[in-house]
C-alpha angles and dihedrals in degrees: 000000000000090000093053091045090054092049092050092047093053091047092050094051090049098051094045098042102044102025124015100046092051092046094042094053094036096053092042091053092046090054093044095055095039092052094047093250092305093180091061102030096053101037093119088049090056092060092047094050097046087071095042109143116258116243133229127235124225092278093053095254117148116241125219105281126227091254093051092052087046089051092051093053091041088054087062098037099047106064142083090340088069096046111022097023096052090047093051092047092052094045095051103026101030130236089305089076088075091062092053089049090054090048095051091048094048093049095035094055087076089055089045089054094050097047094048094047088052092050090056093047094053101035120127131216116257110186104292097348141044136254130196147124140138094318089057097046091047089056101036100033101034098027090233110126089163089061091046090054092051090051092045090054093047097048091045091055093038099049105020093046116013102035093043089054087055090053094051092042088057092048090050094051093045093051093043092049095046105030103015088238113167119240092243092066092048089050090053095048094045092047093055096044096044093048091049092055104037093052086057094068135223100319090054091052091048093049095047093045095046092057102038105038102059091040097053094039093054093050093044095049089041093059090044089054091050089055090048091050091050089055096037094135092058096052097090090052089049093055090045088053091047094051095043093050092043090063098035097253091125121022113213102161129047092253096054124184099351092045090052091054096043097043094041095053095041092051092040092056093044089054105042099025091206106172095001094108098242105103093052090069089063094037090058092061095063119103102220134152096238131026091226090065092067091042090059091045093055092045087056088052091059089055092044093052101043110022093042112026100028092044090050091054092045095052092050091051092050090045090058093043122196091098099119112107093350116174089208113120105241106272093040088062091052091047092051090049093052092044092050092050102039106017137257096309088065092064089054091049091051091051091052091045092050088052092053096041094047095043093056089045091058087051091052091045092049092053092054089056095047092048091055096044088056087052091056095042130344095226125150090203091053092049092048091052092046089054092052091048093047090053090049091053090052087055090047089054093057092059101031123099120263093239095051100050092048092045091054090045091054093050098048097042089052093054091044094050093048091054095046095044089054091054099046092048091054089049098039094106090066094050090049092052088053091049091053090048092051093049093047091055093046091054087052089056095249133134094243118247122185129216122183094224089081086073123086089210114044097163114138094013108122102172134041098073122150115253092252089057092053095055 
């Protein structure tokens, strides 16, 4: 087992160091410049579109709103990456890891915009809702169904199995650290709750996520801000420390400059998922008048996740000190920091928050897998078996080692991101045409509406017809 772990660890270091970081930043910068810095230029528009009214189909049925689609993706984004992942990055890479998290979020927001816009463009109708995502735009946009099947298998395994085990592992560590609750009890509780929700279908996931995610995020960030305010005089020194460590001027953790970059980018990608191909699965479900609207909503989600929630966690840990070289497993370090700054009750709150964050992430992860299995083959038996396997992986995560689940997560998200970044780069021209169409209509004072007939090549696009074309 140790031999296999060593091989996987070397493979993980190679693919991140020599391939993914270069591709991730390079593609993000390419999209940023080609879209005219869309993630900065249209920031106010992002806030407007996230609360866009949902539409109704011909039968009077409500579609999934922009906000609900945002909540589903946020359910997966906002989780252990924000609390345990940030803590691990700072402990092993130093405060400078925060800077590299910010950088990958700022650059990656452009990739997040492109992938979710494409997901909307190539979505397909499924009864009274929509389905879509990278597998769909690989088939319909690139005419490569075989590539879509490979991606669908990879994302099902990555999110439905590996990432969900990371979430349950973090819950297990948090409750063992705070309440001395044995993993077996966490496994039983998570099995019951997860099974109850995932057998309820997409609407159940959307409703649970929409209620829990904003509520818990506001309270968590609020407490973090209280700690920051209590230590307001130390904030300038914290930012100096972050920037000095980010560029190797002052080494705070054992890994120094290289560790700050590597851990910051790895944990940043795990947390915000920009360019990884996950959020587009949720983005495609939204019933909006223009694909760009959901692209903007998901770009906002990247900022929300990293620049707000991850930063809040990081500043709390820096306020508490004692992070360098810590042996604490991710979330235990965050709990210690909150307890030190606010008292024993804060550790209890973090444990409960971790449970809520991680549980909603499990739900979001599960949906990504189900969506992609339906792409491969619409089989009730296959979906049932997937649900059972997903629950078993949640149980596995509660007992597995911290290092193992995060190693598997790093490897699979790297492979997933490389495949998706290849596809969205190939299809970028379409996304850019849609962005120009959206901006043209906004300048004319319109609420943008998209019809596919503005495109020279409409192959693979099943929705977005004019009403006259539907009749």
